[in-house]
C-alpha positions as CSV (number, residue, x, y, z in Angstrom):
1,M,36.9,38.4,-42.4
2,T,37.2,34.6,-42.6
3,E,38.5,32.9,-45.8
4,I,38.0,29.2,-46.3
5,E,39.7,27.3,-49.2
6,V,38.9,23.6,-49.8
7,S,40.6,21.9,-52.6
8,G,40.3,18.2,-53.7
9,L,39.1,17.2,-50.3
10,G,38.7,13.5,-49.7
11,K,37.9,11.4,-46.6
12,R,37.9,7.6,-46.4
13,F,36.8,5.5,-43.5
14,D,38.2,2.1,-44.1
15,A,36.4,1.0,-47.4
16,V,33.9,3.8,-47.3
17,E,34.6,7.0,-49.3
18,A,32.8,9.7,-47.2
19,L,34.0,12.7,-49.3
20,T,35.4,12.7,-52.8
21,D,37.2,15.6,-54.6
22,V,35.3,18.4,-52.8
23,S,36.5,21.9,-53.7
24,F,35.0,25.3,-52.8
25,S,35.9,28.7,-51.5
26,L,34.0,30.8,-48.9
27,S,34.8,34.3,-47.8
28,G,33.3,37.2,-46.0
29,N,30.8,37.5,-43.2
30,K,27.7,35.6,-44.2
31,I,25.4,32.7,-43.3
32,C,25.9,29.7,-45.5
33,G,23.6,26.7,-45.7
34,L,25.1,23.2,-46.1
35,L,22.5,20.8,-47.4
36,G,22.5,17.1,-48.2
37,R,20.5,14.0,-47.6
38,N,21.4,11.6,-44.8
39,G,24.9,10.1,-45.4
40,A,25.9,12.8,-47.9
41,G,29.0,13.7,-45.9
42,K,27.9,16.9,-44.2
43,T,29.1,16.1,-40.7
44,T,32.4,14.7,-42.0
45,L,33.0,17.9,-44.0
46,L,32.2,20.1,-41.0
47,S,34.4,18.0,-38.7
48,I,37.3,18.4,-41.1
49,L,36.7,22.2,-41.3
50,A,36.8,22.4,-37.5
51,G,40.0,20.3,-37.3
52,Y,38.3,17.4,-35.5
53,E,39.1,15.0,-38.4
54,R,42.1,14.7,-40.7
55,Q,41.3,14.5,-44.4
56,T,42.8,11.7,-46.4
57,A,43.2,13.8,-49.6
58,G,43.3,17.4,-50.5
59,T,43.7,20.6,-48.5
60,V,41.6,22.7,-46.1
61,L,42.8,26.2,-45.3
62,I,41.3,28.8,-43.0
63,D,42.8,32.2,-43.6
64,G,45.6,30.6,-45.5
65,E,46.5,28.1,-42.8
66,P,46.0,24.3,-42.6
67,V,43.4,23.4,-40.0
68,F,44.3,20.0,-38.5
69,E,46.6,20.1,-35.4
70,N,46.8,23.9,-35.9
71,A,45.8,25.7,-32.7
72,T,45.6,29.1,-34.4
73,A,43.2,27.9,-37.1
74,M,41.1,25.7,-34.8
75,G,40.8,28.6,-32.3
76,K,38.9,30.6,-35.0
77,T,36.2,28.0,-35.2
78,C,33.3,26.9,-33.0
79,L,31.6,23.7,-34.1
80,V,28.4,22.8,-32.3
81,R,27.1,19.3,-33.1
82,G,23.8,17.7,-32.5
83,T,23.7,18.1,-28.7
84,G,26.6,20.4,-28.1
85,D,30.2,19.6,-27.5
86,A,31.1,16.5,-25.4
87,V,31.2,17.4,-21.7
88,S,32.3,15.7,-18.5
89,P,29.4,14.2,-16.5
90,A,30.6,16.0,-13.4
91,E,30.2,19.5,-14.9
92,N,27.1,21.6,-14.3
93,V,25.9,24.1,-16.9
94,R,27.5,27.1,-15.1
95,D,30.9,25.4,-15.1
96,L,30.6,24.3,-18.7
97,I,29.7,27.8,-19.8
98,R,32.7,29.2,-17.9
99,Y,35.0,26.6,-19.5
100,A,33.7,27.4,-23.0
101,G,34.5,31.0,-22.4
102,Q,38.1,30.2,-21.5
103,L,38.6,28.5,-24.9
104,R,37.2,31.3,-27.1
105,P,38.8,34.7,-27.2
106,G,35.6,36.4,-28.5
107,W,33.3,34.9,-25.8
108,D,30.5,37.1,-24.5
109,A,29.6,35.9,-21.0
110,E,26.7,38.4,-20.6
111,Y,25.2,37.2,-23.9
112,A,25.6,33.6,-22.9
113,A,23.6,34.3,-19.7
114,T,20.9,36.0,-21.8
115,L,20.6,33.0,-24.0
116,L,20.4,30.6,-21.1
117,D,17.5,32.6,-19.8
118,L,15.9,32.7,-23.2
119,F,16.0,29.0,-23.6
120,E,15.3,28.3,-19.9
121,V,18.4,26.2,-19.3
122,G,19.1,25.7,-15.6
123,R,22.6,26.7,-14.6
124,N,22.9,24.2,-11.8
125,K,21.9,21.1,-13.7
126,Q,24.4,18.6,-15.1
127,P,24.4,18.6,-18.9
128,K,23.7,14.9,-19.0
129,A,20.6,15.5,-16.9
130,L,19.1,17.9,-19.3
131,S,16.5,16.9,-21.8
132,H,17.6,16.5,-25.4
133,G,16.0,19.9,-26.3
134,K,17.8,21.7,-23.4
135,R,21.1,20.1,-24.4
136,C,20.5,21.5,-27.9
137,A,19.7,24.9,-26.4
138,L,23.0,24.7,-24.4
139,G,24.9,23.9,-27.6
140,V,23.5,26.8,-29.6
141,T,24.1,29.1,-26.7
142,I,27.8,28.1,-26.8
143,G,27.9,28.6,-30.6
144,L,26.3,32.1,-30.5
145,A,28.1,33.4,-27.5
146,S,31.5,32.2,-28.8
147,R,31.5,34.9,-31.4
148,S,34.0,32.8,-33.3
149,P,35.0,34.0,-36.7
150,L,33.7,30.7,-38.1
151,T,30.7,29.4,-36.2
152,V,29.3,26.1,-37.4
153,F,25.9,24.5,-36.4
154,D,25.7,20.9,-37.5
155,E,22.0,20.2,-37.1
156,S,22.5,21.4,-33.5
157,Y,19.1,22.9,-33.0
158,L,16.9,20.1,-34.4
159,G,16.0,19.0,-30.9
160,L,14.5,22.4,-30.0
161,D,10.8,22.8,-30.1
162,A,9.3,25.1,-32.7
163,P,9.2,28.3,-30.6
164,S,12.8,27.7,-29.4
165,R,14.0,27.1,-33.0
166,Y,12.5,30.4,-34.2
167,A,14.0,32.2,-31.2
168,F,17.3,30.7,-32.2
169,Y,16.9,31.9,-35.8
170,D,16.0,35.4,-34.6
171,A,19.0,35.5,-32.2
172,L,21.4,34.2,-34.9
173,L,20.4,36.8,-37.4
174,A,20.5,39.7,-34.9
175,D,23.9,38.6,-33.5
176,V,25.5,38.1,-36.9
177,M,24.3,41.6,-37.9
178,A,25.7,43.1,-34.7
179,H,28.9,41.0,-34.7
180,P,29.6,40.0,-38.4
181,R,31.2,36.6,-38.9
182,M,30.9,33.5,-41.1
183,V,28.2,31.0,-40.0
184,I,27.7,27.6,-41.6
185,I,24.4,25.8,-40.9
186,S,23.9,22.1,-41.7
187,T,20.1,21.5,-41.8
188,H,17.2,19.4,-43.0
189,L,14.7,22.2,-42.0
190,I,15.3,24.1,-45.2
191,E,11.8,25.7,-45.3
192,E,12.4,27.2,-41.8
193,V,15.9,28.5,-42.0
194,G,16.5,28.8,-45.8
195,S,15.6,32.5,-45.8
196,L,18.7,33.2,-43.8
197,F,21.1,31.7,-46.3
198,E,23.4,33.9,-48.5
199,D,25.4,31.0,-49.9
200,V,24.3,27.4,-50.4
201,L,26.4,24.2,-50.7
202,I,24.8,20.9,-51.5
203,L,26.5,17.6,-51.0
204,D,25.3,14.5,-52.6
205,E,26.9,11.1,-52.0
206,G,30.1,12.7,-50.8
207,R,30.6,15.0,-53.7
208,L,29.8,18.7,-54.0
209,L,26.8,18.9,-56.2
210,L,26.3,22.7,-56.1
211,H,27.7,25.9,-54.6
212,E,25.8,29.0,-55.4
213,E,24.6,32.2,-54.0
214,A,21.1,31.7,-52.5
215,D,19.5,34.5,-54.4
216,T,20.8,33.0,-57.7
217,L,19.3,29.6,-56.7
218,R,16.0,31.2,-55.9
219,A,16.0,32.9,-59.3
220,A,16.6,29.5,-61.0
221,G,12.8,29.0,-61.3
222,A,9.6,30.5,-60.1
223,A,6.6,29.8,-57.9
224,V,3.6,30.3,-60.2
225,T,0.4,31.1,-58.2
226,G,-3.2,31.8,-59.2
227,D,-6.3,30.2,-60.6
228,A,-5.6,26.5,-60.9
229,A,-6.7,26.2,-64.6
230,L,-4.5,29.2,-65.5
231,V,-1.5,27.8,-63.6
232,D,-1.9,24.4,-65.4
233,S,-2.1,26.2,-68.8
234,F,0.9,28.4,-68.1
235,T,3.1,25.6,-66.8
236,L,2.3,23.1,-69.6
237,G,5.6,21.9,-71.0
238,L,7.7,23.4,-68.2
239,E,9.5,21.3,-65.5
240,V,7.3,21.4,-62.5
241,L,8.9,20.4,-59.2
242,G,5.9,20.5,-57.0
243,E,2.3,21.7,-56.7
244,K,0.0,22.9,-53.9
245,T,-3.7,23.5,-54.3
246,L,-6.2,25.2,-52.0
247,G,-9.7,25.4,-53.4
248,S,-9.5,27.0,-56.8
249,T,-6.0,28.5,-56.2
250,K,-2.9,26.6,-57.1
251,S,0.9,27.2,-56.7
252,A,3.4,25.3,-58.9
253,M,7.2,25.4,-58.5
254,V,8.7,25.6,-61.9
255,Y,12.4,24.9,-62.5
256,G,14.2,26.8,-65.2
257,P,14.4,30.5,-66.3
258,L,11.4,32.3,-67.5
259,D,12.1,34.9,-70.2
260,D,10.5,38.3,-70.3
261,K,7.8,37.2,-72.7
262,R,6.7,34.4,-70.3
263,R,6.7,36.7,-67.3
264,A,4.6,39.3,-69.2
265,Q,2.2,36.5,-70.2
266,A,1.8,35.5,-66.5
267,K,1.1,39.1,-65.5
268,Q,-1.4,39.5,-68.3
269,V,-3.5,36.6,-67.1
270,G,-3.2,37.5,-63.4
271,L,-0.7,35.0,-62.2
272,D,1.8,35.8,-59.5
273,L,5.5,34.8,-59.9
274,G,7.6,34.4,-56.8
275,P,11.1,32.9,-56.1
276,I,11.4,29.2,-56.1
277,A,11.6,27.4,-52.7
278,L,15.0,26.2,-51.8
279,Q,13.6,23.0,-50.4
280,D,11.8,22.1,-53.6
281,L,15.0,22.8,-55.6
282,F,17.1,20.7,-53.1
283,V,14.7,17.7,-53.4
284,H,14.8,18.0,-57.2
285,L,18.6,18.2,-57.4
286,T,19.2,15.3,-55.0
287,S,16.5,12.9,-56.2
288,G,17.6,9.9,-58.3
289,G,15.5,11.0,-61.2
290,S,17.3,14.4,-61.7
291,R,20.8,13.0,-62.0
């Protein structure tokens, strides 16, 4: 079971402060979502967790050990970036997969072959000759088949088409259930993948804005759905994050707890209450007006 402890983490690039005083703890076998707007520091944080970058302040420990220049700690992590790890132009996919397996003790070659078939990645092609989508498929194949105790996907599947993305989500969930480990996913596609998250971290301008269990966040408000006039009446005076209307039916995302009296009132007039959408909450928390 992987334990991550980040304390007072800072990273500066010349005059730019990419991360400032970031602290959090993660433990157990779970899927965690790392969210943030462009430039929030997500890639920098993940690179430091994987030992690719040295922090300029604070500490990062995996299972009690510092990460940077520590082969033991780095060996527990597989970071897959936008188009997979950097590769030599001379390598074909088959050689790259073989090399990846040599670096990772938990590697499952049979599963890697299954994923290459699933994503229709040609084994004899050079990685540089693959389309952007197929390079992304190659990257997520390496991440899933690594079976690393800490597996990190840094927006590494965004180049996949929609059917391939959903195939990746299904494969990820099934494999994590069969081979428990910690997975961190950095993404902008919150609506698509948010249902997989058990923990959520939100970075904003290099600082940790929020770290919470996903279920707790989903309970931080409610989706109120029903007759448009009734929804408008019920949500009057509440903080509404967003609305969607279809004919006479309306759904409004409300931020803030609803007490038992309000919930009973909703039920009495025929309104449905569901969990708040993580994407709506993320947009609210990271918009300038909510700070």
